[in-house]
C-alpha positions in Angstrom: 11.4 -0.5 11.0 8.5 -2.7 9.9 9.5 -6.3 9.6 7.6 -7.7 6.6 8.3 -11.4 6.5 6.2 -12.5 3.6 4.2 -11.0 0.7 1.6 -13.0 -1.2 0.4 -11.9 -4.6 -2.8 -13.0 -6.4 -2.8 -11.8 -10.0 -5.9 -10.3 -11.6 -6.6 -10.4 -15.3 -9.0 -8.4 -17.3 -9.4 -5.3 -15.1 -8.6 -1.8 -16.4 -6.4 -0.7 -13.5 -6.2 -3.5 -10.9 -3.3 -5.9 -11.5 -3.2 -7.9 -8.3 -4.3 -8.3 -4.7 -1.6 -8.6 -2.1 -1.4 -9.8 1.5 1.6 -9.1 3.7 2.8 -10.8 6.8 4.4 -8.8 9.6 6.8 -10.5 12.0 5.5 -13.9 10.9 2.4 -13.4 13.1 0.1 -10.7 11.6 -1.5 -10.7 8.2 -2.8 -7.6 6.4 -4.9 -8.5 3.4 -6.7 -6.9 0.5 -3.9 -4.5 -0.6 -4.3 -3.8 -4.3 -1.6 -3.3 -6.9 -2.9 -0.8 -9.4 -1.5 0.7 -12.6 -2.0 4.2 -14.0 -0.1 6.3 -16.5 2.6 7.0 -13.9 3.3 3.4 -13.2 2.4 0.9 -10.5 1.3 1.8 -6.9 -0.1 0.0 -3.9 -3.5 0.9 -2.4 -4.3 0.0 1.2 -7.3 -2.1 2.2 -10.5 -0.1 2.3 -14.3 -0.3 2.8 -17.1 1.5 1.1 -18.9 4.1 3.2 -22.6 4.7 3.2 -22.2 7.7 0.9 -20.4 5.5 -1.7 -16.9 6.7 -1.1 -14.1 4.6 0.2 -12.1 4.8 3.4 -8.8 3.0 4.1 -9.1 0.6 7.0 -5.4 -0.1 7.4 -2.6 2.3 6.6 0.8 3.5 7.7 1.2 6.5 10.0 4.4 7.7 8.4 5.9 7.9 4.9 8.9 5.6 5.6 6.6 2.7 6.5 4.3 3.4 3.5 7.3 3.4 1.2 8.7 0.2 2.7 5.3 -1.6 2.3 5.0 -0.4 -1.3 8.6 -1.5 -2.2 8.1 -5.0 -0.7 4.7 -5.5 -2.4 5.9 -4.2 -5.8 9.0 -6.4 -5.6 6.8 -9.4 -4.9 4.5 -8.4 -7.8 7.5 -8.3 -10.1 8.6 -11.7 -9.0 5.1 -13.2 -9.4 4.3 -11.6 -12.8 7.6 -10.8 -14.5 6.4 -7.3 -15.1 8.6 -4.3 -14.2 6.7 -2.4 -11.6 8.2 1.1 -11.7 7.0 2.8 -8.6 7.2 6.3 -7.2 9.9 5.0 -4.9 12.2 4.0 -7.7 11.7 7.3 -9.4 12.9 9.1 -6.3 9.7 11.0 -5.7 9.4 11.9 -2.1 6.1 10.5 -0.7 3.8 12.5 1.4 1.3 11.2 3.9 -2.2 11.8 2.5 -4.0 14.5 4.3 -7.2 12.5 4.5 -5.3 9.9 6.6 -4.2 12.4 9.2 -7.5 12.0 11.0 -6.3 9.0 12.8 -7.4 10.5 16.1 -10.7 8.8 15.7 -8.9 5.5 16.3 -7.1 6.8 19.4 -3.8 7.5 17.6 -2.1 10.8 16.9 -0.1 11.0 13.7 3.7 11.4 14.0 5.1 14.4 12.2 8.0 13.7 9.8 11.0 16.0 10.1 11.6 18.0 6.9 
């Protein structure tokens, strides 16, 4: 499993949905930055780092290849967000909703990877 050794939270005030930026450290040697903690009517969730494409849409530039890793990252980031802000960050994980890998992220072949299928 992914060994997340540190999560750093930078709170954001005055935005409609964005509540914080997060960075996570993996195995005390690799940092992934610009994760975003967002809030909608269903609660809090974590968005992966992304960049704007020429057509104005966004594409994630770092993301997990399986649901277990995605859920683990979201849980660690939201726990750190709770500790930093004192807000209860009710996530889809805590509600018991089974996460699914987004179909638009299954095109990882362009990076030389093939997605792992999750057993059902």
